[in-house]
N, C-alpha and C positions, 0 to 999 in steps of 0.2 A: 228634219226630225231624226236623222240617223243617230245623232249623238244622244238623243233621249230614249231611243229604243233599246231594249235589253232582252236578249234571248237566253233561255235556259234550255239545254237539250237533256231530255230524260230518256235514257235507254234502258230497256229491260228485256228479259227473256223468261219464258215460262219454264218451270222445273222440268227437266228431262228433254227439253227442246233446245236445239242450237240456233233456232230462228231468233233473231234479235229485232225488236221494234223500237223505234225512236220517235219521240214527239218533240216538237219545239214549242216552247211557251214564250210568247212575246208579251212584254209588259213594258211599262215605263221604267227607265233605270232609276233605282232608288236614290234619293238625294244623298249626297255625301259619298258616293261610290265612284271609283274611276272606271275607265273603259274595260279594265281587266277583271272587274267585279271585286276589287279589294276596297274595303272600307277605309276611308280617309280619316285622319285624326281630326276630331272636332271637339269643341267645348261640350261639356256634359251638363246642360241645365236641368234643374228639377222641374219637369213639366207640370207636376201636380200643383206646385205652388202658383203656377200660372193658370190654374183652373182646368187643366186638361185631365180627364179621367179615363186613362187607359192603363192596361197592365204593362209593367216594365219587365222584360225578360232578358236575361243574360244568356247568350249562346256561346259555348266554348267547344270548338272542335278543330283539330289540326288538319282535317281534310277540307280544303277550301270549297270544293264542290258541295259537300254536305252542309258545311257552315252557311254558305251563301243561299242554298236552297231552303234550308230551315229558316233562315232570316227572312227571305222573301215570302215564304208561306205565312209566317207569323205576322209580318207587316201587312200582308193582304187581309189577314184576319183582324186587323185593327190594333195590334200590339206595338209598343215601342220596343225595339230590339237593340241591345248592346252586343256587339259581335267581337269575339276574341279568338285568336289563332291557337291558343294553348291555355292551360290552366293558370300559368303565371300571369299572362296578359289579362285573363278573366278576373283574377284577383285584383290586379292593378286598376282595371276598369271599375270594378266594384268599389274600390277605395276612393276613386276620383268622382264617382257619381254621387251627388248630394242627396238624392231622393231615395224612396223605397224601391227595392228590387223585389218583385213578387215571386219570381221563379228563375231558377238556373236550370238550363238544359245543357248537359255536358257529355262528351264522349268519355268513356271510362279510361281508355289508354291514350295518353298524349305525352309528348316530351315536356320536359321542364317541371311540370306539376300535373299529375294525373287527375282525372275527374273526381275520384273519391276524396283525394286530399283537398281539391278545390272546394268540394261540398263541405268538408269538415271545417275549413277556414270560414266559409261563408255562413254556416250555421252558427258559429261562435261570434262572428262579427256582425251579423244581421239576423238577430232572433226573429223568427216568423217567416223567413224565406222558405219557399217550397223548392223541391228539386225533382228533376227527371234525368236519369242517366241512360245513355244509349251506347250500344256497342254491337259490332259485327262479330265479336269473339264468341266462342262457345259458351253457352249458358253455365256449364259446370265451372268454367274459369271465374265467372262473375260470382257464383255462389261461393266458391273457394275463398274469395276475397272478403266474404262476410259483409257484403254490401246490403244494407237494409233500406234501400231507396226504391222508389218507383222506377221501373226499367222498361225501355223500349228497344227491342232488338232491331238491328239493321239487317237488311234493308226494310224500309217502311214506306208507306205511301202518304201523301199529303193529308188525306182524310183521317187516317189513323193518328198522325201527329196532332192535328188540330183537335180531334176528339179527346186525346189524352191530355193535352194542355188545358182545354176547357174544363175537363173533369178535375184535374189537379187544382186549378185556380178556384173552382167552386167548392172544393172540399175544405174542411177545417184544417188548420195547421197541425202537423204531426211532429212529435219529438223523435228525431232520428238518433239512433245509437250507432255511431261510426266506429270502425275498427280501432283507431288509436286514441279514442277518448277515454 
């Protein structure tokens, strides 16, 4: 069973302390991922047409650890997750996926296409999509970009992520005014 086991190491320290604690989360390796935790290319079926009723979430983050952890947490909460290594890849995944994408979760700062621009494209191409942007950058930088989207500061814990995702999915669709619209 070693090829089926998948470990995620979460390390953290409390503010003002140099002590670092790590925990290891063991789970079954998600289908379609290789041993390094990289999502393998797969066909993108519309599961809703097959009678599956679960939220579809597009996750775009250039940090593999963050992207894979968010993907794993969302999958364990029952969501279908499309995972992308940057905004450009996220846009291409969206364009190839034939079904509805309920939510995009994206890092603000990424190479090739940043999270704000990704959200702008997706809002135009997929009316009704919801968004959550995340960043480890200073909040003043996010505000200076005039981003009017739900925001999750990094680092965050799994419970906070899942609570925000559930709240956003349960809320009515909002019309977002993005900077270059």
